[in-house]
C-alpha positions as YAML, in Angstrom:
chain: A
units: angstrom
residues:
- id: 1
  name: MET
  ca: [-0.01, -0.01, -0.03]
- id: 2
  name: ARG
  ca: [1.25, 3.41, -0.98]
- id: 3
  name: THR
  ca: [-0.22, 6.92, -0.86]
- id: 4
  name: HIS
  ca: [-0.29, 9.57, -3.37]
- id: 5
  name: SER
  ca: [2.14, 12.45, -2.48]
- id: 6
  name: ALA
  ca: [1.87, 14.86, -5.34]
- id: 7
  name: ALA
  ca: [1.84, 17.97, -3.13]
- id: 8
  name: ILE
  ca: [5.48, 18.42, -3.63]
- id: 9
  name: SER
  ca: [6.53, 17.93, -7.14]
- id: 10
  name: SER
  ca: [9.38, 15.67, -8.20]
- id: 11
  name: SER
  ca: [11.25, 18.70, -9.62]
- id: 12
  name: SER
  ca: [10.98, 20.40, -6.29]
- id: 13
  name: PHE
  ca: [12.24, 17.32, -4.69]
- id: 14
  name: ARG
  ca: [15.23, 17.30, -7.04]
- id: 15
  name: LEU
  ca: [15.92, 20.91, -6.29]
- id: 16
  name: VAL
  ca: [15.79, 20.20, -2.39]
- id: 17
  name: VAL
  ca: [18.04, 17.23, -2.67]
- id: 18
  name: ALA
  ca: [20.49, 19.14, -4.97]
- id: 19
  name: ALA
  ca: [20.56, 21.88, -2.46]
- id: 20
  name: VAL
  ca: [21.37, 19.46, 0.22]
- id: 21
  name: ALA
  ca: [24.11, 17.98, -1.88]
- id: 22
  name: ALA
  ca: [25.57, 21.36, -2.86]
- id: 23
  name: PHE
  ca: [25.45, 22.42, 0.81]
- id: 24
  name: ALA
  ca: [27.29, 19.36, 1.86]
- id: 25
  name: ALA
  ca: [29.92, 19.93, -0.90]
- id: 26
  name: ALA
  ca: [30.29, 23.61, 0.07]
- id: 27
  name: VAL
  ca: [30.74, 22.92, 3.79]
- id: 28
  name: THR
  ca: [33.41, 20.28, 2.99]
- id: 29
  name: THR
  ca: [35.21, 22.60, 0.55]
- id: 30
  name: SER
  ca: [35.22, 25.34, 3.13]
- id: 31
  name: ALA
  ca: [36.56, 23.07, 5.84]
- id: 32
  name: VAL
  ca: [39.37, 21.90, 3.59]
- id: 33
  name: ALA
  ca: [40.21, 25.23, 2.41]
- id: 34
  name: GLN
  ca: [40.73, 26.30, 6.08]
- id: 35
  name: SER
  ca: [43.11, 23.49, 6.66]
- id: 36
  name: SER
  ca: [46.43, 23.73, 4.87]
- id: 37
  name: ALA
  ca: [47.31, 20.23, 6.06]
- id: 38
  name: LYS
  ca: [44.68, 18.57, 3.87]
- id: 39
  name: PRO
  ca: [44.55, 18.55, 0.06]
- id: 40
  name: PRO
  ca: [41.80, 20.58, -1.80]
- id: 41
  name: LEU
  ca: [38.51, 18.79, -2.38]
- id: 42
  name: THR
  ca: [38.51, 17.12, -5.76]
- id: 43
  name: PRO
  ca: [35.67, 17.12, -8.09]
- id: 44
  name: GLN
  ca: [35.43, 13.39, -7.67]
- id: 45
  name: ALA
  ca: [35.22, 13.69, -3.96]
- id: 46
  name: ALA
  ca: [32.65, 16.45, -4.18]
- id: 47
  name: ARG
  ca: [30.50, 14.25, -6.53]
- id: 48
  name: ALA
  ca: [30.75, 11.46, -4.08]
- id: 49
  name: ILE
  ca: [29.62, 13.67, -1.20]
- id: 50
  name: ALA
  ca: [26.69, 14.95, -3.35]
- id: 51
  name: LYS
  ca: [25.66, 11.41, -4.07]
- id: 52
  name: GLU
  ca: [25.72, 10.50, -0.36]
- id: 53
  name: ALA
  ca: [23.59, 13.57, 0.51]
- id: 54
  name: TRP
  ca: [21.02, 12.71, -2.21]
- id: 55
  name: LEU
  ca: [20.65, 9.20, -0.98]
- id: 56
  name: TYR
  ca: [20.48, 10.28, 2.62]
- id: 57
  name: ALA
  ca: [17.79, 12.80, 1.99]
- id: 58
  name: TYR
  ca: [15.61, 10.79, -0.40]
- id: 59
  name: ALA
  ca: [13.47, 8.70, 2.07]
- id: 60
  name: PRO
  ca: [12.98, 11.59, 4.62]
- id: 61
  name: ILE
  ca: [11.72, 13.93, 1.89]
- id: 62
  name: GLU
  ca: [9.52, 11.34, 0.36]
- id: 63
  name: SER
  ca: [8.17, 10.71, 3.92]
- id: 64
  name: TYR
  ca: [7.60, 14.47, 4.37]
- id: 65
  name: LYS
  ca: [5.77, 14.60, 1.00]
- id: 66
  name: THR
  ca: [3.49, 11.82, 2.18]
- id: 67
  name: MET
  ca: [2.87, 13.49, 5.56]
- id: 68
  name: TYR
  ca: [2.10, 16.83, 4.00]
- id: 69
  name: ASN
  ca: [-1.15, 15.89, 2.25]
- id: 70
  name: PRO
  ca: [-3.07, 14.15, 4.99]
- id: 71
  name: ALA
  ca: [-1.71, 16.20, 7.91]
- id: 72
  name: VAL
  ca: [-1.23, 19.73, 6.48]
- id: 73
  name: ASN
  ca: [-2.86, 20.17, 3.14]
- id: 74
  name: LYS
  ca: [-6.45, 21.03, 3.93]
- id: 75
  name: ASP
  ca: [-7.50, 20.79, 0.29]
- id: 76
  name: PHE
  ca: [-6.41, 17.15, 0.03]
- id: 77
  name: PRO
  ca: [-9.35, 14.72, -0.07]
- id: 78
  name: GLY
  ca: [-7.65, 12.41, 2.46]
- id: 79
  name: TYR
  ca: [-6.92, 15.28, 4.85]
- id: 80
  name: VAL
  ca: [-7.10, 13.81, 8.37]
- id: 81
  name: GLY
  ca: [-7.71, 17.19, 10.14]
- id: 82
  name: GLY
  ca: [-4.20, 17.87, 11.30]
- id: 83
  name: PHE
  ca: [-1.75, 16.17, 13.69]
- id: 84
  name: ASN
  ca: [-2.49, 13.78, 16.54]
- id: 85
  name: ARG
  ca: [-5.90, 12.52, 15.38]
- id: 86
  name: PHE
  ca: [-7.01, 9.51, 13.46]
- id: 87
  name: ARG
  ca: [-8.86, 9.49, 10.13]
- id: 88
  name: HIS
  ca: [-10.51, 6.17, 9.66]
- id: 89
  name: TYR
  ca: [-11.50, 4.47, 6.40]
- id: 90
  name: ALA
  ca: [-14.61, 2.92, 8.00]
- id: 91
  name: ARG
  ca: [-16.02, 1.11, 5.01]
- id: 92
  name: MET
  ca: [-15.12, -1.10, 2.05]
- id: 93
  name: SER
  ca: [-12.99, 0.61, -0.75]
- id: 94
  name: THR
  ca: [-14.43, 1.19, -4.21]
- id: 95
  name: PRO
  ca: [-12.75, 2.13, -7.51]
- id: 96
  name: ALA
  ca: [-13.88, 5.68, -6.71]
- id: 97
  name: ASP
  ca: [-11.31, 5.87, -3.82]
- id: 98
  name: THR
  ca: [-8.12, 7.35, -5.18]
- id: 99
  name: ASP
  ca: [-6.26, 8.77, -2.27]
- id: 100
  name: ILE
  ca: [-4.67, 5.36, -1.37]
- id: 101
  name: VAL
  ca: [-3.18, 3.18, -4.02]
- id: 102
  name: THR
  ca: [-3.32, -0.71, -3.89]
- id: 103
  name: PRO
  ca: [-5.92, -0.71, -1.18]
- id: 104
  name: ASN
  ca: [-7.53, -3.83, 0.23]
- id: 105
  name: ASN
  ca: [-10.90, -4.75, 1.87]
- id: 106
  name: ASP
  ca: [-9.41, -7.15, 4.40]
- id: 107
  name: THR
  ca: [-8.02, -4.55, 6.73]
- id: 108
  name: PRO
  ca: [-9.24, -0.99, 6.12]
- id: 109
  name: TYR
  ca: [-6.83, 1.74, 7.08]
- id: 110
  name: SER
  ca: [-6.61, 4.43, 9.76]
- id: 111
  name: TRP
  ca: [-4.24, 7.35, 9.23]
- id: 112
  name: ALA
  ca: [-2.60, 9.35, 11.87]
- id: 113
  name: TRP
  ca: [0.35, 11.77, 12.04]
- id: 114
  name: LEU
  ca: [1.80, 12.82, 15.34]
- id: 115
  name: ASP
  ca: [3.68, 15.96, 16.25]
- id: 116
  name: LEU
  ca: [5.93, 15.13, 19.26]
- id: 117
  name: ARG
  ca: [7.78, 18.26, 19.53]
- id: 118
  name: ALA
  ca: [5.95, 19.88, 22.47]
- id: 119
  name: GLU
  ca: [5.21, 16.53, 24.33]
- id: 120
  name: PRO
  ca: [4.56, 12.87, 23.81]
- id: 121
  name: ILE
  ca: [1.26, 11.47, 22.68]
- id: 122
  name: VAL
  ca: [-0.42, 8.62, 24.47]
- id: 123
  name: LEU
  ca: [-1.98, 5.85, 22.18]
- id: 124
  name: SER
  ca: [-4.90, 4.18, 24.10]
- id: 125
  name: LEU
  ca: [-6.06, 0.95, 22.65]
- id: 126
  name: PRO
  ca: [-9.19, -1.23, 23.49]
- id: 127
  name: ALA
  ca: [-9.45, -4.78, 24.34]
- id: 128
  name: VAL
  ca: [-10.13, -6.55, 21.01]
- id: 129
  name: PRO
  ca: [-11.58, -10.09, 21.27]
- id: 130
  name: ALA
  ca: [-10.53, -12.82, 18.94]
- id: 131
  name: PRO
  ca: [-10.73, -13.48, 16.12]
- id: 132
  name: ARG
  ca: [-10.45, -9.85, 15.03]
- id: 133
  name: TYR
  ca: [-6.86, -8.71, 13.97]
- id: 134
  name: TYR
  ca: [-5.63, -5.20, 14.18]
- id: 135
  name: VAL
  ca: [-2.18, -3.60, 14.00]
- id: 136
  name: ASN
  ca: [-0.69, -0.01, 14.54]
- id: 137
  name: GLN
  ca: [2.39, 0.31, 12.41]
- id: 138
  name: TRP
  ca: [4.54, 3.17, 13.61]
- id: 139
  name: PHE
  ca: [7.15, 4.79, 11.34]
- id: 140
  name: ASP
  ca: [9.36, 7.93, 11.69]
- id: 141
  name: MET
  ca: [10.44, 10.43, 9.14]
- id: 142
  name: TYR
  ca: [13.30, 8.23, 7.97]
- id: 143
  name: THR
  ca: [10.57, 5.72, 7.14]
- id: 144
  name: HIS
  ca: [11.94, 3.30, 9.99]
- id: 145
  name: ASN
  ca: [9.30, 1.19, 11.52]
- id: 146
  name: PHE
  ca: [10.28, 1.87, 15.16]
- id: 147
  name: ALA
  ca: [7.20, 0.42, 16.92]
- id: 148
  name: TYR
  ca: [4.25, -1.89, 16.48]
- id: 149
  name: THR
  ca: [1.13, -2.27, 18.66]
- id: 150
  name: GLY
  ca: [-1.71, -4.64, 18.13]
- id: 151
  name: VAL
  ca: [-2.69, -8.24, 18.28]
- id: 152
  name: ARG
  ca: [0.74, -9.74, 17.41]
- id: 153
  name: ALA
  ca: [3.04, -7.26, 19.16]
- id: 154
  name: THR
  ca: [1.14, -6.24, 22.29]
- id: 155
  name: GLY
  ca: [-1.86, -8.64, 22.59]
- id: 156
  name: ARG
  ca: [-5.49, -8.26, 22.81]
- id: 157
  name: LYS
  ca: [-5.73, -6.46, 26.28]
- id: 158
  name: ALA
  ca: [-6.45, -2.74, 26.50]
- id: 159
  name: GLY
  ca: [-3.27, -0.58, 26.98]
- id: 160
  name: ASN
  ca: [-1.88, 2.86, 26.99]
- id: 161
  name: TYR
  ca: [1.28, 3.38, 25.06]
- id: 162
  name: LEU
  ca: [3.53, 6.47, 25.17]
- id: 163
  name: LEU
  ca: [5.08, 7.73, 21.89]
- id: 164
  name: ALA
  ca: [7.95, 10.18, 22.55]
- id: 165
  name: GLY
  ca: [10.36, 12.11, 20.34]
- id: 166
  name: PRO
  ca: [14.11, 12.01, 20.63]
- id: 167
  name: GLY
  ca: [14.62, 14.83, 23.07]
- id: 168
  name: TRP
  ca: [11.91, 14.14, 25.68]
- id: 169
  name: LYS
  ca: [13.09, 13.37, 29.17]
- id: 170
  name: GLY
  ca: [9.86, 13.57, 31.27]
- id: 171
  name: GLU
  ca: [8.37, 11.29, 33.79]
- id: 172
  name: VAL
  ca: [6.26, 8.37, 32.54]
- id: 173
  name: PRO
  ca: [2.90, 7.82, 34.42]
- id: 174
  name: LYS
  ca: [2.41, 4.46, 36.06]
- id: 175
  name: SER
  ca: [-0.62, 3.73, 33.89]
- id: 176
  name: ILE
  ca: [1.55, 3.69, 30.84]
- id: 177
  name: THR
  ca: [1.91, 0.07, 29.44]
- id: 178
  name: LYS
  ca: [4.96, 0.71, 27.30]
- id: 179
  name: VAL
  ca: [7.11, 3.57, 25.97]
- id: 180
  name: PHE
  ca: [8.16, 3.78, 22.31]
- id: 181
  name: ARG
  ca: [10.84, 6.39, 21.43]
- id: 182
  name: ALA
  ca: [11.16, 7.67, 17.88]
- id: 183
  name: GLU
  ca: [14.27, 9.19, 16.16]
- id: 184
  name: THR
  ca: [12.18, 12.03, 14.78]
- id: 185
  name: ASP
  ca: [9.55, 14.43, 16.17]
- id: 186
  name: PHE
  ca: [6.99, 13.62, 13.48]
- id: 187
  name: VAL
  ca: [5.81, 10.09, 13.25]
- id: 188
  name: GLY
  ca: [2.94, 8.36, 11.58]
- id: 189
  name: THR
  ca: [0.90, 5.21, 11.64]
- id: 190
  name: LEU
  ca: [-0.86, 3.14, 9.15]
- id: 191
  name: THR
  ca: [-3.38, 1.15, 11.33]
- id: 192
  name: ARG
  ca: [-5.09, -1.78, 9.83]
- id: 193
  name: THR
  ca: [-8.35, -3.28, 11.40]
- id: 194
  name: GLN
  ca: [-9.69, -6.56, 10.09]
- id: 195
  name: LEU
  ca: [-13.03, -6.51, 8.18]
- id: 196
  name: SER
  ca: [-14.97, -9.80, 7.63]
- id: 197
  name: GLY
  ca: [-17.49, -8.44, 5.21]
- id: 198
  name: VAL
  ca: [-20.25, -5.87, 4.72]
- id: 199
  name: ASP
  ca: [-22.11, -7.24, 7.73]
- id: 200
  name: ASP
  ca: [-19.04, -6.62, 9.98]
- id: 201
  name: ILE
  ca: [-18.57, -2.91, 9.07]
- id: 202
  name: ALA
  ca: [-20.42, -1.65, 12.21]
- id: 203
  name: ALA
  ca: [-18.44, -3.83, 14.59]
- id: 204
  name: MET
  ca: [-15.20, -2.79, 12.90]
- id: 205
  name: GLN
  ca: [-16.08, 0.87, 13.18]
- id: 206
  name: ALA
  ca: [-16.75, 0.37, 16.82]
- id: 207
  name: VAL
  ca: [-13.19, -0.96, 17.32]
- id: 208
  name: GLN
  ca: [-11.61, 1.97, 15.32]
- id: 209
  name: ALA
  ca: [-13.47, 4.51, 17.41]
- id: 210
  name: GLN
  ca: [-11.67, 3.31, 20.49]
- id: 211
  name: TYR
  ca: [-8.27, 4.18, 19.13]
- id: 212
  name: LYS
  ca: [-7.45, 7.32, 21.01]
- id: 213
  name: LEU
  ca: [-4.46, 9.78, 20.87]
- id: 214
  name: THR
  ca: [-4.09, 12.08, 23.78]
- id: 215
  name: PRO
  ca: [-1.30, 14.59, 24.64]
- id: 216
  name: LEU
  ca: [0.65, 13.32, 27.68]
- id: 217
  name: SER
  ca: [-0.24, 16.36, 29.71]
- id: 218
  name: GLN
  ca: [-4.05, 15.95, 29.16]
- id: 219
  name: PHE
  ca: [-3.68, 12.24, 29.78]
- id: 220
  name: ALA
  ca: [-1.85, 12.78, 33.09]
- id: 221
  name: GLY
  ca: [-3.86, 15.78, 34.17]
- id: 222
  name: THR
  ca: [-0.83, 18.07, 34.33]
- id: 223
  name: PRO
  ca: [-0.31, 21.48, 32.82]
- id: 224
  name: ALA
  ca: [0.53, 21.46, 29.22]
- id: 225
  name: PRO
  ca: [4.31, 22.38, 28.42]
- id: 226
  name: LYS
  ca: [4.72, 25.93, 27.38]
- id: 227
  name: GLN
  ca: [5.05, 26.35, 23.66]
- id: 228
  name: ALA
  ca: [8.39, 28.18, 22.92]
- id: 229
  name: ALA
  ca: [7.19, 29.12, 19.40]
- id: 230
  name: ALA
  ca: [3.84, 30.43, 20.76]
- id: 231
  name: ASP
  ca: [5.65, 32.50, 23.30]
- id: 232
  name: ALA
  ca: [7.97, 33.91, 20.62]
- id: 233
  name: GLU
  ca: [5.02, 34.79, 18.30]
- id: 234
  name: LYS
  ca: [3.29, 36.51, 21.09]
- id: 235
  name: ALA
  ca: [6.47, 38.58, 21.90]
- id: 236
  name: LEU
  ca: [6.90, 39.52, 18.27]
- id: 237
  name: LYS
  ca: [3.16, 40.54, 17.79]
- id: 238
  name: ASP
  ca: [3.21, 42.56, 21.02]
- id: 239
  name: LYS
  ca: [6.35, 44.51, 19.83]
- id: 240
  name: ALA
  ca: [4.85, 44.91, 16.34]
- id: 241
  name: LEU
  ca: [1.68, 46.42, 17.67]
- id: 242
  name: VAL
  ca: [3.69, 49.29, 19.20]
- id: 243
  name: SER
  ca: [6.20, 49.78, 16.35]
- id: 244
  name: THR
  ca: [5.71, 53.23, 14.70]
- id: 245
  name: SER
  ca: [8.78, 53.30, 12.41]
- id: 246
  name: SER
  ca: [10.71, 51.23, 9.98]
- id: 247
  name: LYS
  ca: [14.06, 52.92, 10.54]
- id: 248
  name: GLU
  ca: [15.60, 50.08, 12.47]
- id: 249
  name: LEU
  ca: [13.73, 47.23, 10.62]
- id: 250
  name: PHE
  ca: [15.34, 47.03, 7.21]
- id: 251
  name: GLY
  ca: [18.94, 47.07, 5.96]
- id: 252
  name: SER
  ca: [22.00, 44.91, 6.03]
- id: 253
  name: ARG
  ca: [22.87, 42.69, 8.85]
- id: 254
  name: ARG
  ca: [25.28, 45.30, 10.19]
- id: 255
  name: GLU
  ca: [22.75, 48.09, 9.90]
- id: 256
  name: LEU
  ca: [20.19, 46.19, 11.94]
- id: 257
  name: GLY
  ca: [22.60, 45.89, 14.82]
- id: 258
  name: GLN
  ca: [23.02, 43.37, 17.57]
- id: 259
  name: ASP
  ca: [19.16, 42.81, 17.79]
- id: 260
  name: TYR
  ca: [19.04, 42.05, 14.12]
- id: 261
  name: ILE
  ca: [16.92, 38.92, 14.45]
- id: 262
  name: MET
  ca: [14.08, 40.63, 16.20]
- id: 263
  name: GLN
  ca: [14.39, 43.66, 13.87]
- id: 264
  name: ARG
  ca: [14.18, 41.71, 10.68]
- id: 265
  name: ASP
  ca: [11.35, 39.59, 12.07]
- id: 266
  name: LEU
  ca: [9.43, 42.81, 12.84]
- id: 267
  name: GLY
  ca: [10.10, 43.96, 9.40]
- id: 268
  name: ALA
  ca: [8.91, 40.76, 7.91]
- id: 269
  name: MET
  ca: [5.68, 40.99, 9.91]
- id: 270
  name: LEU
  ca: [4.91, 44.59, 9.34]
- id: 271
  name: GLY
  ca: [5.88, 44.84, 5.65]
- id: 272
  name: ILE
  ca: [8.49, 42.50, 4.29]
- id: 273
  name: TYR
  ca: [11.24, 43.75, 1.95]
- id: 274
  name: GLY
  ca: [11.07, 47.41, 3.04]
- id: 275
  name: ASN
  ca: [13.71, 49.91, 2.10]
- id: 276
  name: THR
  ca: [16.67, 50.91, 4.19]
- id: 277
  name: LYS
  ca: [16.06, 54.23, 6.00]
- id: 278
  name: THR
  ca: [18.55, 55.96, 3.75]
- id: 279
  name: GLU
  ca: [16.10, 55.31, 0.90]
- id: 280
  name: ALA
  ca: [12.60, 55.51, 2.48]
- id: 281
  name: VAL
  ca: [11.03, 55.46, 5.93]
- id: 282
  name: TYR
  ca: [7.67, 53.98, 6.75]
- id: 283
  name: GLY
  ca: [5.69, 55.09, 9.68]
- id: 284
  name: ALA
  ca: [2.77, 53.30, 11.22]
- id: 285
  name: TRP
  ca: [0.13, 53.96, 13.82]
- id: 286
  name: GLN
  ca: [-1.83, 50.94, 15.03]
- id: 287
  name: THR
  ca: [-3.19, 51.88, 18.42]
- id: 288
  name: GLY
  ca: [-5.29, 54.60, 19.85]
- id: 289
  name: PRO
  ca: [-4.40, 56.95, 22.76]
- id: 290
  name: ASP
  ca: [-5.26, 54.07, 25.27]
- id: 291
  name: GLY
  ca: [-2.97, 51.60, 23.53]
- id: 292
  name: THR
  ca: [-5.74, 49.37, 22.05]
- id: 293
  name: PRO
  ca: [-5.69, 48.62, 18.40]
- id: 294
  name: LEU
  ca: [-7.48, 51.14, 16.12]
- id: 295
  name: ASP
  ca: [-11.10, 50.29, 15.58]
- id: 296
  name: GLY
  ca: [-12.58, 51.03, 12.23]
- id: 297
  name: THR
  ca: [-16.12, 51.56, 13.64]
- id: 298
  name: LYS
  ca: [-14.85, 54.73, 15.27]
- id: 299
  name: ARG
  ca: [-13.82, 58.06, 13.74]
- id: 300
  name: TRP
  ca: [-10.18, 59.04, 14.01]
- id: 301
  name: VAL
  ca: [-8.27, 62.25, 13.27]
- id: 302
  name: LEU
  ca: [-4.60, 62.37, 12.47]
- id: 303
  name: ARG
  ca: [-3.47, 65.88, 13.00]
- id: 304
  name: TYR
  ca: [-0.09, 67.57, 12.23]
- id: 305
  name: PRO
  ca: [0.60, 70.80, 13.93]
- id: 306
  name: ALA
  ca: [1.55, 73.73, 11.86]
- id: 307
  name: GLY
  ca: [5.16, 73.45, 10.75]
- id: 308
  name: GLN
  ca: [5.48, 69.89, 11.82]
- id: 309
  name: LEU
  ca: [4.78, 67.96, 8.58]
- id: 310
  name: PRO
  ca: [6.98, 64.93, 8.02]
- id: 311
  name: PRO
  ca: [10.61, 66.11, 6.95]
- id: 312
  name: VAL
  ca: [11.23, 64.67, 3.47]
- id: 313
  name: ASN
  ca: [13.31, 65.30, 0.39]
- id: 314
  name: LEU
  ca: [10.83, 64.19, -2.21]
- id: 315
  name: PHE
  ca: [7.23, 63.31, -1.11]
- id: 316
  name: TRP
  ca: [5.23, 61.65, 1.60]
- id: 317
  name: SER
  ca: [1.80, 60.06, 1.75]
- id: 318
  name: ILE
  ca: [-0.67, 58.29, 3.97]
- id: 319
  name: THR
  ca: [-2.32, 55.06, 3.21]
- id: 320
  name: MET
  ca: [-4.87, 53.11, 5.26]
- id: 321
  name: TYR
  ca: [-4.80, 49.34, 5.57]
- id: 322
  name: ASN
  ca: [-6.87, 46.69, 7.24]
- id: 323
  name: LEU
  ca: [-5.42, 44.49, 9.95]
- id: 324
  name: PRO
  ca: [-3.98, 41.94, 10.15]
- id: 325
  name: GLN
  ca: [-3.81, 41.54, 6.35]
- id: 326
  name: ARG
  ca: [-2.41, 44.99, 5.81]
- id: 327
  name: LEU
  ca: [-4.18, 45.44, 2.51]
- id: 328
  name: LEU
  ca: [-5.94, 48.41, 1.02]
- id: 329
  name: VAL
  ca: [-9.55, 49.11, 2.21]
- id: 330
  name: GLU
  ca: [-12.47, 50.82, 0.53]
- id: 331
  name: VAL
  ca: [-12.53, 54.51, 1.44]
- id: 332
  name: GLN
  ca: [-15.68, 56.61, 0.90]
...
């Protein structure tokens, strides 16, 4: 069984792998150039490094392409709804089903992709009486099958199984039956549940419905881990809201100064690819006198006192945008 993965074209894949190979060659060339004790990198050696990089990257990129459609691409017919949730094929396949190739009607599939970056996910499985067969095949982004749960691997009893990424070091609750560690923070499952015919569909669906995926914090009743990315995004948005000038947001790395990362992030959020201040300056006013965002349902007056118009060499203008899109609005 394979899945269609056309979201990322083969030409894009070749470009990505070529970039990986070129980067590997460039890094090696740089390292050799800095060491007078080693001979320069030969074209043959660079070609060998590029070949190794291409082969190393092939399976992970194919894996990402396969994950993208069901977990990220909302326009894909087989979209599962995001990470950390199952999508069950709870009926017999027909020729009209095209999102999975070489399907079978012996063991309908259930898809799930897990994001383990913030915390592990707990897989809760029901007791499944004989003779029904089921299996959860778990694979990482290298395509390695790192874990199996189901009739053969873990038996027919109910259980709770913790799936953790490579960097997790937390405490395992006592109610966890077994811990499985993956080499990557994104993992997936193709789960198969036996179907004995049309009359068995309802019973099979009842089994599928009991496959549960729960974040560890929710399972254990503990506070969810703080999301570093969410904290960073809030800090950026808070700073962007009170930013009134582009002077420090655009330019070369040297011109942006020591805090260049935050400055360029603000520039990218407020109006990406703006001019350096020696060419143009962009002002912004996004909040009212009380610090709250400007509300379009109210009337506002922007007043320049006499003799205090913006100091410019050529021209200046005022444009009104909507938020957060920052696009033009209809003005009466």
